[in-house]
C-alpha angles and dihedrals in degrees: 000000000000106000140177119287119231115270117285125230092270090054095241116138115233131188121227091239090053099245122115109212088196104025099146129049116202120197105273112262091221097046117113119244094260115151091202092052094045089054091056090050091052091049089052092050087054094052104268102116106160101077093053095043091047091056095043092051090054093056114098116236092243093058098045116103121214087256094056091045087051091050091047091053094047097047092046088052090052089051092053094243099144095165090054093050093053093043092052093043097048093042102040115002106045094091097029128103095252128187119260089244090056093048089050091052092049091048091049090048092051086052093049086054091049092243094139101171093052092044090051094048091052094047088051089049090054093046090056085066098041108017091173095052103124095196090057092045090052093044092052090049093050089049091051088049090055095043097059098265093110094146091055090047094051090048090050095047094042087060091051094047089047092056093049114016098172093060105105090197091061092044091051090049090053090047089054093050090048090051091053088050089057094248097126096163094050086048089053091057091055093046088047091054091048088050092052092054100037108014091138093071114089095220091055094046090046094052090045088056092050088049090052090051094050089049088057093249100124096150096065088040091056090047090055091045091052089054091052106046113199092017092115129049117240095258094056093042092053094045090051089054089050092048089055092052091048091050090054089051090055090046092050088069094061125091114266129224092247133018092238089062092055095110101030098097093040090053089051091052093049090052089050092051092046090055094046094046091049093051105041114035092091091058110090092204092056097061098104091047091050090052090050090050094050089051096048089046088068088068093054090048090052093049087051089054091243093137097154087057091049091055093045093052092045092053090049090050089048092051087054091054097250117156113215121222117240095262089057095044087059090056096051091046087054091051094050089049092048091049091053096252098123095158089065093043094053098068091044093053091047088051092049092049093048097042116122090230094046113142110235088212088067095050098097095042093049094043089051090051090048088051091057093043090056092043092052089047087056091246094131099158092051088049095052087048092056090048092049093047091050092050090051095048100049118088119230094226134038111230111230129181112258094019113095096198099030128215130300110268118236088196089058091051092049090050095050088046092054092047091049091047090051090074091060088062095035097060091255100113094152091054091046092050092051092046096048094045090051091052093046090054087059098041109024092163096057105114096194090051093051091048090052089050091051092050088052090052089054090049088055089051094251100125093157092055087048091051092053091051092050095049090053092050091046090075089064102045111006092172102045110133093218092050093050092048091053092046090052092051088049091049087053094053088048094049090242091145098168091052091048090052094049094048093044092047090053101049091040091056093044100045116007094164093060109111093216088052093049090048090053091047089052093054092048089052090053090048089056093052129101113260129219119195122188129180126183136176141181133174151164118228123193113194146161127031095321129035096246094072119102120247117269094232111023100023118215132304092010125170139163145172134201129184128185125190118206123199122231111270115291116210085348098279103054137076130170123210143190130190147170138195149175136208134179136171139165119244131177090259094050144287116312123205132186127191119182141171128194138188127183152137132254129201123194121186135149110310093351138083119181129184134180129177146164123217143193120214130192118184104150105294103076127282120305131186129232139182138194140182128194138184134193121187130184115215095187139319091300108035134056135163136187144172139192139195126204139186109203093007119229088222093063107128114256088228091060091046089052087059091047094254119138134186137218128188148101145243141219133197142179121201129195117198120185096183143314091307107038129057143140131198130190118193132180122196122184119183139173124218124212089239091065100263121138117204129190119187129187127190134183120191130178142172132199123184114236102176137003134183134149092278107021132053122181122193135178113215134188132202119191114178136176134175142181130200125191096206130058132198098043124156090242126061104280117160117195086230137338144179130200135183119191124172111193131193111214121195123187116189120186109218098180135009130176122155106298096357121087131167119190141166129217134210128193130186125174139168126180145126138275123204123191127182114256089016134081122259113266136192124257124207133187136186127172144166129192145163133213135193128198117188134181095337091282105074128061116166131163143168132199131190116198140173121203129182121197142139125258119186087348095305122108119239130194117204121192106193136181118195121186124183132180135187118187131176123203 
């Protein structure tokens, strides 16, 4: 409410809006011609109120004339004695024929005391006498504005301004009424017009500055304040400075002209807050403002990507019992999510979404952030529910006045995209594919949507399809950060290492604080590391007619280990490697041992992986050298083929080596992969043994997904194998021909998942048949259990224990086997 200022040095009462509703005092019409009394009135007019008030207070109510009561009211009003004005009026003047000036004083005093109805009634009483009195009309309008009748006040003051547009007092009164009506920018126009006409008056300049502040224009307000030192009181000055810092916090969230300017405004805001907090904390009266600045400073820290500082300051404020407003709760939640503390971010986002003052414009953004907080807390079902609810709540079109069907809603599209993407994280990739493709058909130019679609294609193991989608999108937004990050991941899948480096370097230079960029950089760093692979096995086989016989294939008490160390990439495409291994097993003819070493080179390029090696083998008959080459080539996202040739094959049975029998040969395969859950592979492997035996093996393997969720995947696998050998009666297991069929159900259950760490368990159950020439067909059974741990992108280790029962040469064998594998990058 605009109210009276304290008395100036001259003793004259002024209003903040620069209008004196009772600026002139005429000699009361009802006062007696008393020179002494007149002298007291003159002293009061000159600012010396005490003598006149003292005499008027001493007069009994019965002896006071209406004129004296009027004088008492006016002079008490000049003296700022609001309580006395109302007491005299209600006790002595309410039913008297008071002067217009006295009524104006009483009305203004009621307004000062926020008694709007009484003030309005007295103003109307005065206007009955002087309906054209502008001061009374303005006073009534201001009272209406204060009393909740802003529209009536605006209407009244607009009429007054229209009658005399050059009057600054009328302009300021209209500005005040518009402010009360919530029309701050319309009000600023009126105060601006008043300032143009009477900017030299301090009251006008002061109200103009306040109008600028309410219109969220603190910077020009402070410039004007700097030109008029002393115009503002300390409270208004410091709040203006705080408003300027807060404005810069809001602006720091907007896109900048260049990426180099991203933090300029946030840094300015932080400098503003540092100056304010250094200047004002000792002032007791500034406590509330200081707390507000500390809260708003959280937004500047967030915009500056100083998320750890946001959390630290928030926890300090929380410890002091400060309750954050909703807009600041959102900042803190974003900081916790950025710092990988989703469990703390989740309740804050829920609080922001359910707050009474929550901005509907923030609902999609906050719901999306809540979705990721739940997802990163491994609450996948809750996350999908949030996405689904958001998609159902958003309307597809924004209703606008004058447009019968409205405009398409960006919020609706974002919500639908989130719901479709949720399937990618929830194990429903086919549903995600269908949802995203339907949205792309509606908005083919939406860059974020096309990037999400490409990411889904990669998840379905279709990197070439993802590449094509991203190339199409690149024409619309070639420098989009999300687009380039997705392109870099796709290049990694396609073994386009130079393209991956170029894209990663670009986004890292442009936006190093972006979490997506940091994640990409981390995976690029992991790719550039050395790699150690270790595989080990041990088992116990029971074969023949009694359980003490060694197994026909693997012997008894067999175990082995092999390790291979790959160098970091050389010239992007090349890696050299070296490895060594050892295997041993007990057979009926004795214990076999095999030590081997290998060195080689690997080349990985788009669609092609080549590997060549030489090896040394020691298995009891001196050292012998071997060699091997292999090739794998992708035709497209669905088809792949490969081949290998080897001299002294690493797959030669240990039992054959133990008898100084080696094998040379090769293999070839072709694989068809529909998607991440369906594939088939056919391989053919001919080999020639040094004892004259020629072997041909064929193997068909397939996998079909039966069920998939965020934590459980169930696949039905099938292995169909056949072999033929040209020679019989060898020391090693060598059927003339055989044929096996083994369906297997594989279950993978994720026990724990948090960012780059995942712990899972696996179950296998299989039952099939094995047919061998000259022997009857027998059943095959398999049961297995394993666990696997993936940690920090650099460690992947697993173990599997299995038991298989099957016949060899007509005798049933049982093989208990433990397999351990480890991949470590450093």
